[in-house]
N, CA, C and O of each residue as an XYZ file, in Angstrom:
776
protein
N     -13.886      0.947    -13.078
C     -12.532      1.125    -12.561
C     -11.662     -0.081    -12.915
O     -12.025     -1.226    -12.643
N     -10.526      0.192    -13.516
C      -9.584     -0.886    -13.840
C      -8.357     -0.724    -12.942
O      -7.594      0.232    -13.087
N      -8.177     -1.655    -12.023
C      -7.116     -1.577    -11.022
C      -6.189     -2.777    -11.166
O      -6.640     -3.908    -11.348
N      -4.908     -2.519    -11.083
C      -3.930     -3.596    -11.124
C      -3.482     -3.989     -9.729
O      -3.496     -3.173     -8.808
N      -3.087     -5.236     -9.582
C      -2.458     -5.708     -8.351
C      -1.130     -6.336     -8.749
O      -1.096     -7.280     -9.538
N      -0.031     -5.808     -8.202
C       1.281     -6.367     -8.506
C       1.322     -7.810     -8.026
O       1.168     -8.073     -6.834
N       1.529     -8.747     -8.947
C       1.355    -10.167     -8.644
C       2.670    -10.937     -8.777
O       2.724    -11.990     -9.412
N       3.728    -10.396     -8.169
C       5.037    -11.056     -8.227
C       5.265    -11.955     -7.019
O       5.875    -13.017     -7.139
N       4.779    -11.536     -5.863
C       4.972    -12.270     -4.612
C       4.027    -11.654     -3.594
O       3.639    -10.495     -3.737
N       3.651    -12.404     -2.574
C       2.809    -11.853     -1.520
C       1.330    -12.153     -1.717
O       0.948    -13.010     -2.514
N       0.501    -11.412     -0.960
C      -0.936    -11.743     -0.903
C      -1.769    -10.931     -1.900
O      -2.734    -10.264     -1.530
N      -1.367    -11.008     -3.173
C      -2.074    -10.256     -4.215
C      -3.472    -10.796     -4.483
O      -4.364    -10.031     -4.849
N      -3.683    -12.098     -4.308
C      -5.012    -12.681     -4.589
C      -6.081    -12.095     -3.674
O      -7.201    -11.829     -4.111
N      -5.733    -11.893     -2.396
C      -6.694    -11.351     -1.438
C      -7.113     -9.937     -1.831
O      -8.283     -9.580     -1.695
N      -6.172     -9.129     -2.315
C      -6.525     -7.782     -2.797
C      -7.443     -7.877     -4.012
O      -8.422     -7.138     -4.116
N      -7.125     -8.779     -4.921
C      -7.951     -8.931     -6.122
C      -9.397     -9.275     -5.736
O     -10.338     -8.705     -6.286
N      -9.568    -10.197     -4.800
C     -10.908    -10.604     -4.364
C     -11.661     -9.428     -3.744
O     -12.840     -9.222     -4.035
N     -10.977     -8.646     -2.880
C     -11.624     -7.481     -2.253
C     -12.067     -6.470     -3.301
O     -13.182     -5.952     -3.229
N     -11.211     -6.185     -4.270
C     -11.550     -5.222     -5.323
C     -12.705     -5.714     -6.187
O     -13.588     -4.940     -6.558
N     -12.692     -7.008     -6.506
C     -13.764     -7.572     -7.327
C     -15.105     -7.500     -6.612
O     -16.136     -7.302     -7.255
N     -15.107     -7.660     -5.281
C     -16.351     -7.531     -4.513
C     -16.934     -6.130     -4.637
O     -18.145     -5.942     -4.517
N     -16.060     -5.137     -4.882
C     -16.508     -3.751     -5.050
C     -16.800     -3.407     -6.505
O     -17.103     -2.257     -6.823
N     -16.711     -4.401     -7.391
C     -17.070     -4.200     -8.791
C     -15.946     -3.703     -9.682
O     -16.192     -3.343    -10.833
N     -14.710     -3.674     -9.176
C     -13.585     -3.218    -10.000
C     -13.165     -4.305    -10.989
O     -13.302     -5.499    -10.721
N     -12.655     -3.864    -12.132
C     -12.043     -4.754    -13.116
C     -10.569     -4.879    -12.698
O      -9.829     -3.896    -12.744
N     -10.150     -6.061    -12.298
C      -8.823     -6.227    -11.700
C      -7.903     -7.001    -12.637
O      -8.281     -8.022    -13.212
N      -6.687     -6.484    -12.771
C      -5.683     -7.113    -13.628
C      -4.443     -7.410    -12.781
O      -3.954     -6.540    -12.061
N      -3.943     -8.634    -12.870
C      -2.696     -8.969    -12.182
C      -1.526     -8.458    -13.016
O      -1.440     -8.734    -14.212
N      -0.628     -7.712    -12.378
C       0.483     -7.065    -13.065
C       1.770     -7.845    -12.805
O       2.202     -8.001    -11.663
N       2.369     -8.330    -13.891
C       3.644     -9.050    -13.801
C       4.693     -8.503    -14.767
O       5.885     -8.770    -14.617
N       4.239     -7.735    -15.759
C       5.123     -7.169    -16.780
C       4.752     -5.706    -17.017
O       3.618     -5.315    -16.738
N       5.677     -4.886    -17.524
C       5.390     -3.466    -17.735
C       4.129     -3.203    -18.568
O       3.373     -2.278    -18.273
N       3.909     -4.004    -19.591
C       2.738     -3.759    -20.455
C       1.410     -3.973    -19.721
O       0.375     -3.487    -20.175
N       1.425     -4.694    -18.596
C       0.201     -4.925    -17.824
C      -0.289     -3.648    -17.130
O      -1.422     -3.608    -16.650
N       0.550     -2.600    -17.070
C       0.146     -1.329    -16.448
C      -0.741     -0.490    -17.370
O      -1.421      0.430    -16.915
N      -0.731     -0.808    -18.657
C      -1.484     -0.006    -19.624
C      -2.987     -0.050    -19.339
O      -3.567     -1.118    -19.142
N      -3.596      1.126    -19.322
C      -5.037      1.223    -19.128
C      -5.517      1.154    -17.696
O      -6.722      1.185    -17.446
N      -4.585      1.059    -16.739
C      -4.986      0.973    -15.338
C      -5.185      2.363    -14.748
O      -4.515      3.319    -15.137
N      -6.122      2.461    -13.798
C      -6.347      3.717    -13.080
C      -5.646      3.712    -11.727
O      -5.498      4.762    -11.101
N      -5.217      2.548    -11.276
C      -4.540      2.438     -9.989
C      -3.829      1.104     -9.878
O      -4.082      0.182    -10.653
N      -2.933      1.013     -8.901
C      -2.148     -0.203     -8.687
C      -1.995     -0.436     -7.192
O      -1.713      0.496     -6.439
N      -2.179     -1.675     -6.764
C      -1.905     -2.064     -5.383
C      -0.634     -2.900     -5.355
O      -0.479     -3.848     -6.125
N       0.279     -2.531     -4.448
C       1.476     -3.337     -4.202
C       1.236     -4.043     -2.874
O       1.173     -3.385     -1.835
N       1.101     -5.366     -2.883
C       0.630     -6.084     -1.702
C       1.710     -6.308     -0.651
O       2.889     -6.011     -0.846
N       1.246     -6.849      0.473
C       2.172     -7.329      1.490
C       2.878     -8.572      0.980
O       2.429     -9.215      0.031
N       3.966     -8.894      1.612
C       4.802    -10.029      1.223
C       6.174     -9.791      1.796
O       6.302     -9.454      2.973
N       7.201     -9.957      0.996
C       8.570     -9.711      1.445
C       9.142     -8.611      0.551
O       9.357     -8.821     -0.643
N       9.386     -7.440      1.136
C       9.738     -6.269      0.327
C      11.021     -6.466     -0.477
O      11.123     -5.990     -1.607
N      11.999     -7.164      0.098
C      13.249     -7.401     -0.629
C      12.989     -8.270     -1.862
O      13.487     -7.983     -2.951
N      12.204     -9.333     -1.677
C      11.892    -10.233     -2.797
C      11.085     -9.506     -3.871
O      11.379     -9.644     -5.059
N      10.071     -8.732     -3.471
C       9.261     -8.012     -4.450
C      10.127     -7.009     -5.201
O      10.006     -6.878     -6.419
N      11.006     -6.295     -4.481
C      11.890     -5.324     -5.122
C      12.811     -5.968     -6.140
O      12.985     -5.443     -7.240
N      13.403     -7.102     -5.785
C      14.293     -7.807     -6.720
C      13.527     -8.302     -7.940
O      14.045     -8.262     -9.057
N      12.300     -8.769     -7.734
C      11.489     -9.236     -8.856
C      11.054     -8.074     -9.752
O      10.966     -8.229    -10.970
N      10.781     -6.906     -9.149
C      10.461     -5.724     -9.963
C      11.645     -5.372    -10.858
O      11.457     -4.999    -12.016
N      12.860     -5.487    -10.332
C      14.053     -5.231    -11.141
C      14.171     -6.291    -12.243
O      14.410     -5.965    -13.406
N      14.002     -7.558    -11.864
C      14.158     -8.664    -12.822
C      13.163     -8.577    -13.976
O      13.492     -8.933    -15.107
N      11.942     -8.103    -13.692
C      10.905     -8.014    -14.730
C      10.794     -6.608    -15.325
O       9.800     -6.281    -15.974
N      11.823     -5.776    -15.102
C      11.868     -4.405    -15.653
C      10.627     -3.595    -15.291
O      10.091     -2.859    -16.119
N      10.176     -3.738    -14.046
C       8.977     -3.034    -13.603
C       9.270     -1.795    -12.760
O       8.385     -0.959    -12.580
N      10.475     -1.658    -12.246
C      10.778     -0.577    -11.302
C      10.495      0.798    -11.918
O       9.726      1.579    -11.360
N      11.107      1.091    -13.051
C      10.910      2.403    -13.683
C       9.485      2.595    -14.207
O       8.917      3.669    -14.012
N       8.883      1.590    -14.868
C       7.495      1.776    -15.309
C       6.520      2.058    -14.153
O       5.594      2.853    -14.311
N       6.721      1.419    -13.005
C       5.830      1.692    -11.866
C       6.118      3.085    -11.304
O       5.193      3.794    -10.907
N       7.391      3.482    -11.267
C       7.734      4.857    -10.841
C       7.017      5.878    -11.724
O       6.427      6.836    -11.226
N       7.075      5.664    -13.034
C       6.421      6.575    -13.981
C       4.908      6.558    -13.777
O       4.269      7.610    -13.771
N       4.343      5.382    -13.613
C       2.902      5.222    -13.372
C       2.484      6.048    -12.147
O       1.458      6.727    -12.167
N       3.290      5.979    -11.088
C       2.983      6.659     -9.837
C       3.078      8.175     -9.892
O       2.662      8.856     -8.955
N       3.621      8.712    -10.981
C       3.669     10.170    -11.129
C       2.274     10.757    -11.359
O       2.013     11.904    -10.997
N       1.389      9.976    -11.954
C       0.052     10.495    -12.281
C      -1.092      9.602    -11.810
O      -2.239     10.046    -11.751
N      -0.794      8.361    -11.477
C      -1.853      7.405    -11.113
C      -1.756      7.002     -9.647
O      -0.735      7.220     -8.995
N      -2.824      6.419     -9.146
C      -2.891      6.007     -7.744
C      -2.138      4.701     -7.513
O      -2.257      3.753     -8.289
N      -1.363      4.669     -6.434
C      -0.706      3.434     -5.984
C      -0.945      3.303     -4.482
O      -0.777      4.261     -3.727
N      -1.336      2.114     -4.070
C      -1.510      1.812     -2.645
C      -0.559      0.672     -2.297
O      -0.615     -0.399     -2.901
N       0.307      0.907     -1.330
C       1.210     -0.127     -0.838
C       0.793     -0.573      0.544
O       0.680      0.250      1.452
N       0.559     -1.874      0.723
C       0.214     -2.418      2.038
C       1.401     -3.207      2.569
O       1.929     -4.077      1.877
N       1.821     -2.910      3.791
C       2.923     -3.593      4.478
C       4.200     -3.547      3.623
O       4.829     -2.491      3.548
N       4.596     -4.630      2.989
C       5.786     -4.611      2.125
C       5.640     -3.572      1.019
O       6.616     -2.924      0.643
N       4.433     -3.412      0.499
C       4.180     -2.412     -0.534
C       4.440     -1.001     -0.042
O       4.929     -0.159     -0.796
N       4.114     -0.734      1.228
C       4.401      0.580      1.822
C       5.904      0.823      1.883
O       6.369      1.928      1.602
N       6.663     -0.208      2.250
C       8.123     -0.104      2.306
C       8.660      0.272      0.923
O       9.529      1.137      0.807
N       8.149     -0.372     -0.113
C       8.636     -0.135     -1.476
C       8.314      1.274     -1.979
O       9.013      1.788     -2.852
N       7.271      1.903     -1.445
C       6.917      3.270     -1.845
C       7.819      4.319     -1.190
O       7.939      5.432     -1.701
N       8.448      3.978     -0.073
C       9.202      4.945      0.732
C      10.507      5.381      0.063
O      11.104      4.649     -0.727
N      10.930      6.612      0.412
C      12.222      7.109     -0.070
C      13.370      6.627      0.807
O      14.497      6.499      0.330
N      13.099      6.359      2.082
C      14.162      5.931      2.996
C      13.679      4.781      3.871
O      12.587      4.831      4.438
N      14.518      3.732      3.975
C      14.194      2.620      4.871
C      15.397      2.169      5.700
O      15.309      1.194      6.448
N      16.520      2.877      5.568
C      17.678      2.568      6.392
C      18.478      1.347      5.966
O      19.305      0.851      6.730
N      18.243      0.862      4.767
C      19.022     -0.257      4.238
C      18.985     -0.206      2.719
O      18.165      0.497      2.130
N      19.876     -0.953      2.096
C      19.987     -0.927      0.643
C      19.159     -2.051      0.036
O      19.476     -3.227      0.213
N      18.103     -1.690     -0.678
C      17.305     -2.648     -1.441
C      16.548     -1.864     -2.495
O      16.380     -0.654     -2.342
N      16.083     -2.508     -3.565
C      15.339     -1.778     -4.597
C      14.050     -1.173     -4.032
O      13.253     -1.862     -3.396
N      13.864      0.120     -4.274
C      12.676      0.851     -3.822
C      12.133      1.691     -4.968
O      12.868      2.058     -5.885
N      10.838      1.993     -4.909
C      10.240      2.902     -5.879
C      10.559      4.359     -5.540
O      10.611      5.209     -6.429
N      10.770      4.645     -4.263
C      11.143      5.992     -3.793
C      10.162      7.056     -4.271
O      10.572      8.126     -4.722
N       8.873      6.764     -4.172
C       7.842      7.691     -4.645
C       7.293      8.588     -3.545
O       6.847      9.699     -3.833
N       7.313      8.139     -2.292
C       6.698      8.898     -1.204
C       7.740      9.507     -0.278
O       8.753      8.887      0.046
N       7.462     10.741      0.141
C       8.345     11.457      1.069
C       8.149     10.906      2.481
O       7.546     11.554      3.337
N       8.659      9.719      2.702
C       8.529      9.107      4.028
C       9.677      8.151      4.281
O      10.309      7.625      3.365
N       9.916      7.951      5.570
C      10.909      6.988      6.033
C      10.165      5.892      6.784
O       9.258      6.165      7.570
N      10.558      4.660      6.531
C       9.875      3.511      7.132
C      10.886      2.619      7.835
O      12.002      2.415      7.356
N      10.474      2.095      8.977
C      11.272      1.085      9.688
C      10.635     -0.276      9.428
O       9.484     -0.515      9.792
N      11.390     -1.154      8.798
C      10.884     -2.499      8.486
C      10.718     -3.315      9.769
O      11.432     -3.103     10.749
N       9.765     -4.249      9.747
C       9.535     -5.178     10.862
C       9.551     -4.477     12.219
O      10.122     -4.991     13.181
N       8.929     -3.316     12.294
C       9.009     -2.478     13.493
C       8.355     -3.111     14.716
O       8.691     -2.772     15.851
N       7.436     -4.014     14.488
C       6.743     -4.645     15.616
C       7.405     -5.955     16.044
O       6.970     -6.588     17.006
N       8.454     -6.359     15.332
C       9.127     -7.603     15.691
C       8.882     -8.701     14.677
O       8.495     -8.446     13.537
N       9.115     -9.928     15.118
C       9.025    -11.084     14.235
C       7.580    -11.498     14.002
O       6.652    -10.883     14.529
N       7.402    -12.541     13.213
C       6.063    -13.063     12.891
C       5.267    -13.353     14.168
O       4.061    -13.110     14.223
N       5.941    -13.868     15.178
C       5.257    -14.230     16.424
C       4.689    -12.987     17.126
O       3.780    -13.096     17.949
N       5.229    -11.811     16.795
C       4.764    -10.563     17.405
C       3.648     -9.900     16.602
O       3.256     -8.772     16.904
N       3.137    -10.583     15.589
C       2.019    -10.048     14.814
C       0.821     -9.848     15.744
O       0.667    -10.560     16.736
N      -0.026     -8.865     15.408
C      -1.156     -8.573     16.283
C      -2.298     -7.951     15.497
O      -2.149     -7.584     14.331
N      -3.449     -7.840     16.167
C      -4.631     -7.220     15.590
C      -5.171     -6.199     16.582
O      -5.036     -6.367     17.794
N      -5.787     -5.138     16.058
C      -6.347     -4.093     16.912
C      -7.524     -3.460     16.177
O      -7.531     -3.392     14.947
N      -8.511     -3.002     16.928
C      -9.636     -2.281     16.336
C      -9.517     -0.808     16.686
O      -9.424     -0.450     17.861
N      -9.519      0.059     15.657
C      -9.486      1.500     15.887
C     -10.404      2.195     14.879
O     -10.720      1.655     13.819
N     -10.815      3.395     15.241
C     -11.623      4.195     14.326
C     -10.714      4.861     13.303
O      -9.628      5.335     13.639
N     -11.164      4.894     12.056
C     -10.391      5.495     10.963
C     -11.215      6.643     10.399
O     -12.173      6.412      9.662
N     -10.849      7.896     10.743
C     -11.701      9.035     10.422
C     -11.951      9.286      8.943
O     -12.964      9.891      8.592
N     -11.043      8.831      8.053
C     -11.220      9.146      6.626
C     -11.973      8.066      5.857
O     -12.182      8.208      4.652
N     -12.386      6.991      6.525
C     -13.166      5.943      5.852
C     -14.658      6.227      5.959
O     -15.091      7.029      6.787
N     -15.444      5.555      5.104
C     -16.900      5.600      5.248
C     -17.245      5.001      6.613
O     -16.566      4.086      7.080
N     -18.294      5.511      7.248
C     -18.711      5.069      8.583
C     -17.540      5.104      9.569
O     -17.182      4.068     10.130
N     -16.934      6.285      9.790
C     -15.757      6.366     10.652
C     -16.028      5.994     12.108
O     -15.107      5.682     12.863
N     -17.313      6.033     12.494
C     -17.653      5.665     13.876
C     -17.574      4.160     14.103
O     -17.548      3.695     15.242
N     -17.536      3.403     13.005
C     -17.456      1.932     13.102
C     -15.982      1.526     13.094
O     -15.296      1.746     12.095
N     -15.476      0.935     14.191
C     -14.047      0.587     14.256
C     -13.629     -0.352     13.122
O     -14.417     -1.172     12.652
N     -12.390     -0.214     12.701
C     -11.815     -1.069     11.663
C     -10.863     -2.052     12.328
O     -10.085     -1.676     13.205
N     -10.927     -3.304     11.911
C     -10.082     -4.365     12.473
C      -8.772     -4.425     11.675
O      -8.759     -4.897     10.538
N      -7.674     -3.949     12.270
C      -6.385     -3.908     11.597
C      -5.557     -5.139     11.940
O      -5.488     -5.550     13.098
N      -4.931     -5.722     10.922
C      -4.070     -6.895     11.090
C      -2.638     -6.519     10.726
O      -2.371     -6.065      9.614
N      -1.720     -6.711     11.669
C      -0.304     -6.419     11.466
C       0.483     -7.718     11.454
O       0.415     -8.495     12.406
N       1.235     -7.961     10.374
C       2.087     -9.150     10.269
C       3.489     -8.665      9.912
O       3.749     -8.296      8.767
N       4.386     -8.665     10.888
C       5.742     -8.130     10.688
C       5.684     -6.749     10.048
O       6.469     -6.425      9.157
N       4.747     -5.951     10.518
C       4.460     -4.659      9.881
C       5.523     -3.599     10.093
O       6.217     -3.594     11.110
N       5.646     -2.692      9.115
C       6.549     -1.555      9.258
C       5.866     -0.401      9.990
O       4.649     -0.401     10.173
N       6.658      0.569     10.399
C       6.153      1.806     10.988
C       6.649      2.969     10.123
O       7.790      2.964      9.661
N       5.807      3.937      9.914
C       6.207      5.154      9.208
C       6.839      6.070     10.256
O       6.137      6.643     11.089
N       8.155      6.205     10.211
C       8.861      6.940     11.262
C       8.944      8.434     10.980
O       9.145      9.226     11.900
N       8.791      8.835      9.697
C       8.916     10.252      9.373
C       8.275     10.518      8.020
O       8.423      9.728      7.088
N       7.560     11.639      7.917
C       7.059     12.115      6.628
C       7.536     13.554      6.448
O       7.765     14.262      7.428
N       7.685     13.983      5.202
C       8.087     15.355      4.904
C       7.515     15.732      3.548
O       6.818     14.938      2.917
N       7.812     16.948      3.103
C       7.372     17.372      1.773
C       5.869     17.298      1.634
O       5.133     17.877      2.432
N       5.411     16.578      0.610
C       3.981     16.493      0.308
C       3.274     15.335      0.996
O       2.058     15.194      0.864
N       4.006     14.506      1.723
C       3.376     13.369      2.411
C       2.755     13.824      3.722
O       3.223     14.770      4.356
N       1.702     13.138      4.109
C       1.082     13.424      5.409
C       0.672     12.125      6.083
O       0.248     11.174      5.427
N       0.806     12.103      7.396
C       0.360     10.957      8.177
C      -1.158     10.938      8.198
O      -1.794     11.965      8.438
N      -1.739      9.772      7.947
C      -3.198      9.649      7.886
C      -3.784      8.911      9.096
O      -4.943      9.126      9.452
N      -2.978      8.036      9.732
C      -3.516      7.213     10.815
C      -2.391      6.810     11.760
O      -1.291      6.463     11.331
N      -2.693      6.863     13.059
C      -1.737      6.455     14.088
C      -2.360      5.394     14.984
O      -3.580      5.332     15.137
N      -1.519      4.571     15.565
C      -1.954      3.669     16.628
C      -2.223      4.514     17.878
O      -1.792      5.665     17.941
N      -2.931      3.961     18.877
C      -3.159      4.715     20.114
C      -1.868      5.203     20.779
O      -1.889      6.213     21.482
N      -0.750      4.508     20.570
C       0.521      4.947     21.177
C       1.237      6.013     20.342
O       2.334      6.445     20.694
N       0.608      6.441     19.224
C       1.157      7.521     18.434
C       1.967      7.107     17.225
O       2.296      7.957     16.398
N       2.305      5.824     17.087
C       3.098      5.385     15.935
C       2.269      5.469     14.657
O       1.109      5.059     14.631
N       2.878      6.006     13.592
C       2.171      6.221     12.322
C       2.082      4.927     11.527
O       3.075      4.217     11.365
N       0.879      4.626     11.031
C       0.658      3.365     10.308
C       0.000      3.570      8.942
O      -0.255      2.598      8.232
N      -0.277      4.817      8.567
C      -0.800      5.105      7.223
C      -0.374      6.510      6.832
O      -0.348      7.419      7.661
N      -0.037      6.678      5.546
C       0.353      7.989      5.023
C      -0.158      8.122      3.600
O      -0.418      7.136      2.910
N      -0.293      9.386      3.180
C      -0.765      9.660      1.823
C       0.026     10.831      1.245
O       0.398     11.769      1.951
N       0.266     10.747     -0.047
C       0.907     11.834     -0.779
C       0.224     11.917     -2.134
O       0.552     11.153     -3.042
N      -0.722     12.835     -2.278
C      -1.507     12.895     -3.503
C      -2.283     11.609     -3.703
O      -3.119     11.248     -2.875
N      -2.010     10.916     -4.799
C      -2.692      9.647     -5.096
C      -1.907      8.436     -4.590
O      -2.282      7.297     -4.870
N      -0.838      8.667     -3.857
C      -0.044      7.571     -3.296
C      -0.477      7.337     -1.859
O      -0.644      8.284     -1.090
N      -0.659      6.073     -1.500
C      -1.218      5.714     -0.197
C      -0.442      4.527      0.352
O      -0.183      3.565     -0.371
N      -0.072      4.587      1.624
C       0.709      3.513      2.249
C       0.087      3.134      3.580
O      -0.251      4.001      4.386
N      -0.065      1.821      3.811
C      -0.549      1.331      5.106
C       0.367      0.221      5.599
O       0.869     -0.585      4.815
N       0.580      0.192      6.928
C       1.460     -0.799      7.555
C       0.780     -2.143      7.769
O       1.436     -3.126      8.112
N      -0.515     -2.188      7.570
C      -1.325     -3.356      7.931
C      -1.952     -3.967      6.679
O      -1.667     -3.541      5.560
N      -2.802     -4.965      6.879
C      -3.333     -5.792      5.785
C      -4.860     -5.739      5.708
O      -5.517     -6.652      6.208
N      -5.449     -4.705      5.101
C      -6.912     -4.659      4.969
C      -7.484     -5.805      4.138
O      -8.651     -6.167      4.291
N      -6.663     -6.373      3.260
C      -7.136     -7.462      2.401
C      -7.412     -8.743      3.182
O      -8.022     -9.670      2.648
N      -6.970     -8.808      4.444
C      -7.196    -10.006      5.259
C      -8.458     -9.907      6.106
O      -8.700    -10.761      6.958
N      -9.264     -8.873      5.881
C     -10.541     -8.736      6.580
C     -11.661     -8.749      5.542
O     -11.411     -8.669      4.340
N     -12.884     -8.850      6.021
C     -14.040     -8.754      5.126
C     -14.534     -7.320      5.002
O     -15.483     -7.054      4.264
N     -13.898     -6.390      5.720
C     -14.270     -4.979      5.692
C     -13.599     -4.341      4.474
O     -12.372     -4.283      4.390
N     -14.410     -3.867      3.542
C     -13.895     -3.374      2.265
C     -13.684     -1.857      2.236
O     -13.452     -1.292      1.167
N     -13.760     -1.189      3.392
C     -13.714      0.276      3.380
C     -12.372      0.847      2.914
O     -12.353      1.889      2.259
N     -11.255      0.197      3.233
C      -9.977      0.708      2.741
C      -9.872      0.547      1.220
O      -9.354      1.432      0.539
N     -10.357     -0.570      0.691
C     -10.343     -0.761     -0.759
C     -11.269      0.246     -1.444
O     -10.961      0.742     -2.527
N     -12.408      0.547     -0.803
C     -13.315      1.563     -1.342
C     -12.625      2.931     -1.350
O     -12.750      3.692     -2.309
N     -11.902      3.231     -0.280
C     -11.161      4.497     -0.199
C     -10.150      4.587     -1.342
O     -10.013      5.637     -1.969
N      -9.444      3.490     -1.612
C      -8.455      3.512     -2.680
C      -9.116      3.693     -4.051
O      -8.583      4.407     -4.900
N     -10.255      3.063     -4.274
C     -10.958      3.250     -5.550
C     -11.352      4.716     -5.746
O     -11.263      5.243     -6.855
N     -11.786      5.369     -4.671
C     -12.138      6.785     -4.768
C     -10.894      7.630     -5.039
O     -10.947      8.608     -5.785
N      -9.786      7.246     -4.431
C      -8.514      7.944     -4.665
C      -8.084      7.802     -6.128
O      -7.615      8.757     -6.747
N      -8.252      6.600     -6.663
C      -7.868      6.340     -8.061
C      -8.746      7.124     -9.034
O      -8.290      7.506    -10.111
N     -10.004      7.365     -8.659
C     -10.926      8.135     -9.512
C     -10.650      9.621     -9.462
O     -10.977     10.342    -10.405
N     -10.051     10.097     -8.375
C      -9.875     11.539     -8.166
C      -8.901     12.131     -9.166
O      -8.113     11.424     -9.793
N      -8.978     13.443     -9.298
C      -8.134     14.154    -10.267
C      -6.816     14.597     -9.652
O      -5.877     14.921    -10.379
N      -6.725     14.617     -8.300
C      -5.531     15.188     -7.662
C      -4.299     14.335     -7.950
O      -4.376     13.107     -7.991
N      -3.173     14.995     -8.145
C      -1.905     14.270     -8.295
C      -0.958     14.615     -7.165
O       0.108     14.010     -7.051
N      -1.330     15.592     -6.310
C      -0.658     15.897     -5.076
C       0.725     16.376     -5.184
O       1.362     16.657     -4.168
């Protein structure tokens, strides 16, 4: 498996390390030509406005949009925001997923939190997953081909999928639990385009 990690800003190194532990061939993506030969791409957490502006500056916005028509993309936190069609403000977006996201829905950095919940679509679903939220967004609405995949106990949506596109509000790369990265590798291998 050859997977790219968008390496313009944010915690791309942590994703690369998690993928490498699972045996993936990982390429840091900074230019359009770096997308060639990849089976999937992770857009990491960071600052969505900064990542969006850098995607424009490096002529990556349209190439990643095109890539996402047939290949797997996983956006974590800021990456999830960039995948959304609506976020209630004007900034560069990929607009690939039929979802609306509220940025910083949990509050400021000081309001960051962690929680353990069961994730039914991961391997060993009976084993709780430790989720880390840092100024995380909330998926406020999905439509069309998108579907909510995971909710907090209070019902707020924190993961969605649309074919090979996957969005999470939290940071799996900040744990030693590799099940979300394994899930994404399986998604990237699949034939569905959704």
